[in-house]
C-alpha positions as CSV (number, residue, x, y, z in Angstrom):
1,M,56.7,6.9,20.8
2,K,55.4,6.5,17.5
3,T,56.5,3.6,14.9
4,S,55.4,1.7,11.8
5,R,57.9,-1.2,12.8
6,H,56.2,-4.4,12.7
7,P,57.2,-6.4,15.8
8,A,58.4,-9.9,15.9
9,L,55.8,-12.5,16.2
10,L,56.0,-14.0,19.6
11,S,56.0,-17.9,20.7
12,R,54.7,-19.2,24.0
13,R,58.2,-19.7,24.8
14,T,59.2,-16.2,24.3
15,V,55.9,-15.0,26.4
16,L,56.9,-17.2,29.7
17,A,60.7,-16.3,29.2
18,A,59.8,-12.5,29.5
19,A,57.3,-13.0,32.2
20,G,60.3,-14.5,34.4
21,I,63.3,-12.0,33.7
22,G,62.4,-8.6,34.9
23,A,61.7,-5.2,34.4
24,A,63.5,-4.7,31.2
25,F,61.0,-6.6,29.5
26,I,57.9,-6.5,31.7
27,R,55.8,-3.9,33.1
28,T,54.5,-4.6,37.0
29,I,51.0,-3.9,37.9
30,P,49.6,-2.9,41.5
31,A,48.9,-6.2,43.6
32,A,45.4,-5.5,43.4
33,W,45.1,-6.7,39.9
34,A,46.8,-9.5,40.5
35,Q,44.2,-12.6,40.9
36,S,46.9,-15.2,41.4
37,A,50.7,-15.2,40.8
38,F,50.6,-18.0,38.4
39,E,47.6,-17.0,36.6
40,E,48.0,-16.4,32.6
41,R,45.9,-13.9,30.5
42,R,45.5,-15.0,26.9
43,L,43.7,-12.5,24.5
44,L,42.3,-13.6,21.5
45,I,42.3,-10.4,18.6
46,E,41.9,-9.8,15.3
47,N,42.3,-6.5,13.0
48,P,39.5,-7.5,10.2
49,H,41.1,-4.3,8.0
50,T,44.7,-6.0,8.0
51,G,44.2,-9.4,8.5
52,E,46.6,-9.7,11.6
53,S,45.7,-11.2,14.8
54,F,47.5,-11.6,18.4
55,A,46.4,-15.1,20.1
56,D,48.8,-15.6,23.0
57,V,49.3,-14.8,26.7
58,Y,49.8,-10.9,27.6
59,W,49.8,-11.1,31.3
60,C,51.5,-13.6,33.5
61,R,52.5,-14.5,36.9
62,G,51.2,-11.2,37.9
63,Q,53.0,-8.5,35.4
64,Y,52.4,-7.7,31.7
65,V,54.6,-9.1,29.1
66,E,56.4,-6.3,27.3
67,P,57.1,-8.0,23.8
68,A,53.3,-9.5,23.9
69,L,52.2,-5.2,24.6
70,E,54.3,-4.4,21.7
71,Q,52.3,-7.0,19.3
72,I,49.1,-6.0,20.2
73,N,49.7,-2.2,19.8
74,W,50.8,-3.0,16.5
75,V,47.3,-5.3,15.5
76,M,45.7,-2.5,17.0
77,R,47.2,0.7,15.6
78,D,46.0,3.2,13.0
79,F,46.1,1.1,10.3
80,H,45.1,4.1,7.9
81,R,48.8,5.3,8.6
82,D,51.0,2.5,9.9
83,I,51.2,4.6,13.3
84,V,51.3,2.9,16.9
85,E,50.8,4.0,19.9
86,P,50.5,2.2,23.3
87,I,47.5,0.4,24.1
88,A,46.4,0.8,27.5
89,P,47.0,-2.0,29.5
90,S,43.6,-1.8,31.4
91,L,41.9,-1.4,27.9
92,L,43.3,-5.1,27.3
93,D,42.1,-6.3,30.8
94,L,38.5,-5.5,29.9
95,L,38.7,-6.9,26.5
96,Y,40.2,-10.1,28.3
97,R,37.0,-10.3,30.7
98,L,34.7,-9.7,28.1
99,A,35.5,-12.6,26.1
100,E,35.5,-14.8,29.4
101,T,32.2,-13.0,30.3
102,V,30.6,-14.0,27.0
103,D,32.4,-17.5,26.7
104,A,33.9,-16.2,23.1
105,E,34.6,-19.0,21.1
106,N,36.1,-16.6,18.3
107,P,38.7,-13.7,18.4
108,V,37.6,-10.1,19.4
109,R,37.3,-8.0,16.0
110,I,39.2,-4.7,16.5
111,L,37.1,-2.7,14.1
112,S,39.1,0.3,15.4
113,G,41.7,0.7,18.0
114,Y,44.4,3.6,18.2
115,R,43.6,6.6,16.3
116,T,45.6,9.5,15.4
117,P,44.2,13.1,15.2
118,E,44.4,13.1,11.6
119,T,42.5,10.1,10.8
120,N,40.0,11.3,13.4
121,R,39.6,14.4,11.2
122,L,39.7,12.4,8.2
123,L,36.7,10.5,9.4
124,G,34.9,13.9,10.5
125,R,35.1,14.6,6.7
126,E,34.2,11.8,5.6
127,G,31.1,12.4,6.6
128,L,31.4,10.9,10.3
129,S,30.5,13.1,13.5
130,V,33.6,11.6,15.5
131,A,34.2,12.9,19.1
132,K,37.4,15.8,19.1
133,N,38.7,14.1,22.2
134,S,37.9,10.4,21.5
135,Q,39.4,8.0,23.7
136,H,40.7,6.1,20.7
137,L,43.2,9.0,20.5
138,Y,44.8,7.5,23.5
139,G,44.7,3.9,22.8
140,K,42.0,3.8,25.5
141,A,39.1,2.6,23.0
142,A,37.9,0.3,20.6
143,D,35.3,-0.9,18.3
144,I,34.6,-4.5,18.4
145,C,32.4,-7.4,17.9
146,I,32.7,-11.3,18.6
147,E,31.3,-14.2,16.0
148,G,28.8,-15.7,17.3
149,V,28.0,-13.4,20.3
150,S,25.1,-10.8,19.9
151,L,25.8,-7.2,20.2
152,R,23.3,-6.5,22.9
153,D,24.9,-9.7,24.7
154,L,28.5,-7.8,24.2
155,R,26.7,-4.6,25.6
156,R,25.2,-5.9,28.9
157,A,28.7,-7.3,29.5
158,A,30.5,-4.4,29.1
159,L,28.2,-2.5,31.2
160,E,28.6,-4.8,33.8
161,Q,32.2,-4.1,34.0
162,E,31.2,-0.6,34.7
163,A,35.1,0.3,33.2
164,G,34.2,3.3,31.1
165,G,32.5,4.1,27.9
166,V,29.8,1.3,26.3
167,G,28.3,2.8,23.1
168,L,26.0,0.3,21.1
169,Y,25.9,0.5,17.0
170,P,23.8,-2.1,15.8
171,R,23.8,-0.9,12.1
172,D,27.5,-0.6,11.8
173,G,27.6,-4.0,13.7
174,F,30.0,-3.3,16.5
175,V,30.2,-2.0,20.2
176,H,32.4,0.7,21.6
177,V,34.3,0.1,24.8
178,D,36.8,2.5,26.6
179,V,38.2,3.1,30.0
180,G,37.1,6.7,30.0
181,P,34.5,7.6,32.1
182,V,31.7,5.6,32.7
183,R,28.7,6.4,30.2
184,T,26.5,4.6,28.1
185,W,24.9,5.4,25.0
186,A,23.4,3.9,21.7
187,W,22.5,4.5,18.0
188,P,19.9,5.5,17.0
189,V,18.6,5.4,20.7
190,R,20.2,8.9,20.6
191,R,20.5,8.8,24.2
192,M,23.8,9.3,26.2
193,R,23.8,8.8,30.0
194,R,26.6,9.1,32.6
195,R,26.0,6.4,35.3
196,H,26.3,6.7,39.3
197,G,24.1,9.8,38.8
198,G,24.7,12.8,36.5
199,S,22.6,14.0,33.8
200,S,21.8,12.7,30.5
201,A,22.5,14.2,27.2
202,A,21.1,13.6,23.5
203,V,24.0,12.2,21.1
204,G,24.0,10.5,17.5
205,G,25.6,7.5,16.7
206,H,28.3,6.4,14.0
207,G,26.7,7.2,10.8
208,K,26.3,10.4,9.1
209,G,25.1,13.2,11.4
210,G,25.9,10.9,14.2
211,R,28.3,10.8,17.1
212,R,31.1,8.2,17.4
213,A,33.3,8.3,20.8
């Protein structure tokens, strides 16, 4: 459900308590995703547009922590309209793995997370040829960068995950990642490829006249 209410900030005690009290506060995931019953996954993200951040455990003891997910949803909201929709937990897992892979010492910067259809159309009117069926509309995509990590290293790490789409935008300073169909593109290379076979199609980038997923 859409909301513009800011969720309460979490303490570590709140997170760990939530991880142990049951389905009212936690979302259970398939056992295949649980590496360890006692593992914690900590996510460090920040929204440079709003100055807000999340730096805490979002997954603990084989389960997602609902209060943490609510806080992340807020940080990754459509900040243009203060509209919140659930961010796909699989996208959070991807961001976590990327940060681990590149040994990030700084938060993952979320330049764009969830995006409403209205904002998507607004970006189009401003000269950005955004994808009409963008994964951002479903809370399944993020445009990211990490201070101290090159975009090419970040893109390489994302490609290794084979978790969805990966787009490189060096002129705009970010890498697009999503948990939709596996594919890759870059601007201004102007070539998108669907991995594991399939055809290639020319696309543009984030700039005017280009394409943004």
